[in-house]
C-alpha positions, 0 to 999 in steps of 0.5 A: 055214103056206102060203108064205114071203115073202122078201126079196132084199138084204140077206137071201138075198144079202149086197148091201150093200156092193156096193149102198153102192158103187153109190150112191157112184159115181153120185153121184161121176159127178156130182160130190157125195158122198154118205154112209153116213147117206143112203144108209140112208135109201135102203133099201127104196125102189124104185129109180125113187125113189131116183134121184127123190131123189137127183136133188132133194138133190144138185141133178143136172140130167140128165133123171130117166131119164137119170138113172135109166139110169145108176143101172142101168148101174152095177149092172149092172156093179157088182151081180154081182161078188161078190154071195154067198148068205149062209149056210144060205139054200140049205139053207133054201130046199130045206127050205120047197120039201120042205115043198110050201110056195109061197115068194115074192120079194118085193122093191124091187128092180127086177124085171130085178136082182132076177131076174137075182141068182136066176139067176145062183144057181140060184135061179129054178126054187125061188121060185113068184112074185117081186113087185119094184118094177117092179109096186109102184113103192112098194117097202118104204115102204108094205105095198102090195108084201106085200098083191099078192104075198098077193093074188097066192098067194090067201092070207090075211096068216095063212098066210104069214111073211115074211123081212127084213132092215131095219126098212122092210121088217119094217114093211112085212110087218107092215103086211099082217098076217104075222109077220115074222121080222128075219134080222139076221145076228149084228148088232145088231137096231134096236128098233121099237115094232110096234102093227101086227103081230107079229116076231121077231129070229133072228141066221140063216138056220140059226136060221130053218130050225130054228124053220120046221122045229119049228113044221111039225111041232107038231101040229095 
């Protein structure tokens, strides 16, 4: 193992509630109603694609760029309020760096939001690479974003692991050939019959730290 590729929203930071509020407020601003089911269906999709989907489904009349600007503004107002790291994240990241492992953030978020989030939590210096939907517009809807990260790290998938919290992210990481840890934060896992790669459920970052630590201490 030479690198760990990590998702942002719902994996490093507990942002699901904030993002759901942004989604609801955006639609309310256009006299339309959202739903949890629709919001969940947009998990892993890039922000540009999300807004394009909402424009079509809810028959929103303003131009796409204007709608995208509105969504960005709502994120700026809502996303950074009480957006905590999950317990154990800092211990895990510091351990990984102490073991000389490369850390890459791989997220469907816009680069501006991803970098600001890391900066708020003083994590920017811990990451060797950030790949976002700005560079990979498909987000987590395919494996291209993870393949790009591996290419930029100059590593084969067998020398890296991924950490994700949704089925879309796990599918994207497994599709790139990496063993993937599906972190549930104590929730109920979503079963998936995967034929493209391997994954395992972990409850939290403390459990993942124990697994990675044990793996690195095994004789080679």
